[in-house]
C-alpha positions in Angstrom: 0.0 0.0 0.0 1.3 3.5 -0.8 2.3 5.9 2.0 -0.5 8.4 1.3 -3.2 5.7 1.6 -1.7 4.4 4.9 -1.5 8.0 6.2 -5.1 8.7 5.3 -6.5 5.5 6.8 -4.6 5.7 10.1 -5.3 9.5 10.6 -9.0 8.8 10.1 -8.9 5.9 12.6 -6.9 8.0 15.2 -9.4 10.8 14.9 -12.3 8.5 15.8 -10.7 7.4 19.1 -12.6 8.7 22.1 -10.9 10.8 24.8 -11.4 7.9 27.2 -9.6 5.4 24.8 -6.8 7.9 24.3 -6.3 8.2 28.0 -6.5 4.4 28.6 -3.9 3.7 25.8 -1.6 6.4 27.2 -1.8 4.9 30.7 -1.0 1.4 29.3 2.0 2.8 27.5 3.2 4.5 30.7 3.1 1.1 32.5 5.1 -0.6 29.8 7.6 2.2 29.2 8.3 2.8 32.9 9.9 -0.6 33.1 11.7 -0.3 29.7 15.4 -0.4 30.4 16.4 2.5 28.1 13.8 4.7 29.8 15.0 3.7 33.3 18.7 4.3 32.4 18.3 7.5 30.4 18.9 10.9 31.9 18.2 13.2 28.9 14.9 12.3 27.2 13.0 14.0 24.4 9.2 13.7 24.2 6.6 15.4 21.9 3.2 16.9 22.4 0.5 14.7 21.0 -1.9 16.1 18.5 -4.8 14.7 16.4 -5.1 11.3 18.1 -1.3 10.5 18.4 -0.3 8.4 21.3 0.0 10.8 24.2 3.4 10.6 26.1 2.4 13.2 28.7 2.0 10.7 31.6 5.5 9.3 30.8 6.8 12.9 30.5 5.5 13.6 34.0 7.1 10.4 35.3 10.4 11.6 33.8 10.1 15.0 35.5 9.1 13.4 38.8 12.1 11.1 38.8 14.6 13.9 38.1 15.3 13.2 34.4 16.1 16.1 32.1 13.2 16.4 29.5 13.1 18.1 26.1 10.6 18.9 23.4 11.3 19.3 19.7 11.4 22.8 18.1 11.2 23.2 14.3 14.4 24.3 12.6 14.1 25.6 9.1 17.8 26.4 8.3 20.2 25.0 7.2 17.7 22.2 6.5 14.3 21.3 7.9 15.0 19.4 11.1 14.6 19.6 14.8 16.4 21.2 17.7 15.4 20.2 21.3 14.5 22.7 24.0 14.5 22.0 27.7 11.1 21.4 29.2 9.9 21.7 32.8 6.5 21.9 34.4 6.9 25.7 34.3 7.8 25.9 30.6 5.5 27.9 28.3 4.5 26.7 24.9 3.7 28.3 21.6 2.1 26.8 18.5 4.4 26.2 15.5 3.3 26.6 11.8 1.9 23.0 11.8 -0.3 23.7 14.8 1.9 21.7 17.2 2.8 23.1 20.6 6.5 23.6 21.2 8.5 25.4 23.9 9.1 29.1 23.8 12.8 28.8 23.8 16.1 30.7 24.2 18.3 29.7 21.3 21.3 29.4 23.6 19.5 26.6 25.5 18.7 24.5 22.5 20.6 21.2 22.4 21.8 19.0 19.6 20.0 15.7 19.0 23.1 13.5 19.5 23.3 14.7 23.1 20.1 13.0 24.0 19.9 9.5 25.5 16.4 8.6 24.4 13.8 10.2 22.0 10.1 9.3 21.9 8.9 9.8 18.4 5.4 10.2 17.0 4.4 8.2 14.0 1.6 7.4 11.5 2.6 3.7 11.1 5.4 1.2 11.8 6.2 -2.3 10.6 7.9 -5.4 12.1 11.3 -4.2 11.0 11.2 -0.9 12.8 10.5 1.2 9.8 8.5 4.4 10.6 6.0 6.3 8.5 5.7 9.9 9.7 3.6 12.8 8.5 5.8 13.2 5.4 7.8 16.3 6.3 11.0 14.3 7.0 11.9 16.3 10.1 12.8 13.3 12.3 14.7 11.6 9.5 16.8 14.6 8.7 17.4 15.3 12.4 18.7 11.8 13.1 20.4 11.1 9.7 23.8 11.5 11.5 23.2 8.0 13.0 23.6 6.5 9.6 26.5 8.7 8.4 28.7 8.9 11.5 29.3 5.8 13.5 31.1 7.7 16.2 27.9 9.7 16.9 25.6 6.9 17.7 23.1 9.2 19.3 19.9 8.4 21.2 17.7 5.4 21.3 14.7 6.2 19.0 11.4 4.8 20.3 8.1 5.3 18.5 4.9 5.6 20.5 1.8 4.3 18.8 -1.6 2.7 19.0 -1.5 -1.0 18.2 -3.7 -0.5 15.1 -0.9 1.6 13.6 1.3 -1.5 13.1 1.4 -2.5 9.4 2.8 -5.7 7.9 5.1 -3.6 5.7 5.4 0.1 5.0 7.2 1.8 2.0 10.8 2.7 2.9 12.9 5.5 1.4 16.7 5.4 1.4 16.8 8.4 3.9 14.4 6.9 6.4 15.8 6.3 9.9 14.5 3.1 11.5 13.4 3.0 15.1 15.0 1.0 17.9 11.6 0.1 19.3 7.9 0.9 19.4 5.7 0.9 22.4 2.0 0.5 22.0 -0.8 0.0 24.6 -0.3 -3.8 24.1 3.4 -4.5 23.8 7.0 -3.3 23.4 8.4 -4.2 19.9 12.2 -4.2 19.9 14.0 -4.0 16.5 17.7 -3.6 17.6 
């Protein structure tokens, strides 16, 4: 199936989820992720703000804050290429809406960090397959941001973990040469490890 068909189907399915279902799935992901070794051992963790039915990592973000981990949220970067920086996030951080309608921290440029300095990054997605391939929204922001993992072996960078609803798993998704695979995906039902 082509990427745009998968995106359309899964977005429609996500938007039909009730608030109660979204909260239930998020709590189940919290339970699984809290015992996931990379989460327990990571000190610098990036999250995202869920929109339009995405798996909501906010309970996991709160656990990270409560246990003294340093937490970050992505900030759009347009130059030199479209990618992401990561801004520190605390319970007192203020948010602004970016051009895609996604909340991101109001940030001081001097406090933005490079992606390779993170230990763990929770990544939103549209779909994933059994090989750890990820289908995003199509802008390529995460793939460009973490392309260094493929190019520079000395900059291994963070563990990349997708958060998704179980129905977002596909038997196979189209893969482009620049796509960066995930190390794992956590759904409300299971942790899928690929590396």
